[in-house]
C-alpha positions in Angstrom: 41.4 17.8 -34.5 38.0 17.8 -32.7 36.2 16.5 -35.8 38.7 13.7 -36.0 38.0 12.7 -32.4 34.3 12.8 -32.9 34.5 10.7 -36.0 36.6 8.1 -34.2 34.2 7.9 -31.2 31.3 7.6 -33.6 33.0 4.7 -35.5 33.7 2.9 -32.2 30.1 3.3 -31.1 28.8 2.1 -34.4 31.1 -1.0 -34.2 30.1 -1.6 -30.6 26.4 -1.5 -31.5 26.9 -3.7 -34.5 28.6 -6.4 -32.4 26.0 -6.1 -29.7 23.1 -6.4 -32.1 24.7 -9.5 -33.8 25.3 -11.1 -30.4 21.7 -10.3 -29.2 20.3 -11.7 -32.5 22.1 -15.0 -32.0 21.1 -15.1 -28.3 17.5 -14.8 -29.4 18.1 -17.7 -31.9 19.6 -19.9 -29.2 16.8 -19.2 -26.9 14.2 -20.0 -29.6 16.0 -23.2 -30.5 16.0 -24.2 -26.8 12.3 -23.5 -26.3 11.4 -25.3 -29.5 13.3 -28.4 -28.3 15.6 -28.5 -31.2 18.8 -28.0 -29.3 20.3 -26.5 -26.1 23.4 -25.1 -24.6 24.9 -27.0 -21.7 27.1 -25.4 -19.0 29.6 -28.0 -17.8 30.6 -26.1 -14.7 27.2 -24.8 -13.5 27.0 -24.8 -9.7 23.4 -26.1 -9.8 22.5 -28.3 -12.8 18.7 -27.6 -12.3 19.4 -23.9 -13.0 20.3 -24.6 -16.6 16.8 -25.2 -17.6 15.1 -22.3 -15.9 14.2 -19.3 -18.1 16.9 -17.1 -16.6 19.4 -19.8 -16.9 18.6 -20.3 -20.6 18.9 -16.6 -21.2 22.1 -16.1 -19.4 23.8 -19.2 -20.9 22.7 -18.2 -24.3 23.9 -14.6 -23.9 27.3 -15.7 -22.6 27.7 -18.3 -25.2 26.7 -15.9 -28.0 29.2 -13.3 -27.0 32.0 -15.8 -26.4 31.3 -17.5 -29.8 31.2 -14.2 -31.6 34.5 -12.9 -30.2 36.6 -15.9 -29.3 35.0 -19.1 -30.7 34.3 -20.3 -27.2 36.2 -21.3 -24.0 35.0 -24.9 -23.8 32.9 -24.4 -20.6 29.6 -24.3 -22.5 28.7 -26.7 -25.4 25.9 -26.4 -27.9 23.8 -29.5 -28.8 21.4 -30.1 -31.6 20.6 -27.3 -34.0 22.5 -24.9 -31.7 25.7 -26.4 -33.0 24.9 -25.4 -36.6 23.9 -21.9 -35.5 27.2 -21.6 -33.5 29.2 -22.4 -36.6 27.5 -19.7 -38.5 28.0 -17.2 -35.6 31.7 -18.2 -35.4 32.0 -17.6 -39.1 30.4 -14.1 -38.8 32.7 -13.3 -35.9 35.7 -14.3 -37.9 34.7 -12.5 -41.1 33.3 -9.3 -39.6 36.7 -7.6 -38.7 37.9 -8.2 -42.3 34.7 -6.8 -43.7 35.1 -3.7 -41.6 38.7 -3.2 -42.6 37.8 -3.7 -46.3 35.0 -1.2 -46.0 37.1 1.5 -44.3 40.4 1.0 -46.1 39.7 -0.2 -49.6 36.1 0.2 -50.6 35.3 3.5 -49.0 38.6 5.2 -48.0 37.0 8.7 -48.0 35.4 7.9 -44.6 38.7 7.9 -42.8 40.4 10.8 -44.7 40.2 14.2 -43.0 40.4 17.6 -44.6 43.0 19.9 -43.0 
């Protein structure tokens, strides 16, 4: 029983790291697009509009937008413009397909990973 628990915890940590790495990669892409002047992410409910264009504002908005796009395809409070729109479509697609790919991997393609010897 202990081996089963360790395997479950390991799989959860692997999935957590996978999602975090994907979100961090897209965050970096959004930041690079913003600094290159090819697009930006606008927060419609920001308390101070000047804060959106500071380095920390760009990083926090990009990080928030990346995680929300990956998991829920957005809330509507932040909108991408320019090339960021195309990147967000790709990220939403990845966020939509990834759970199915994981299920296919564990249940159909490689079922021995989740079987335990008694």
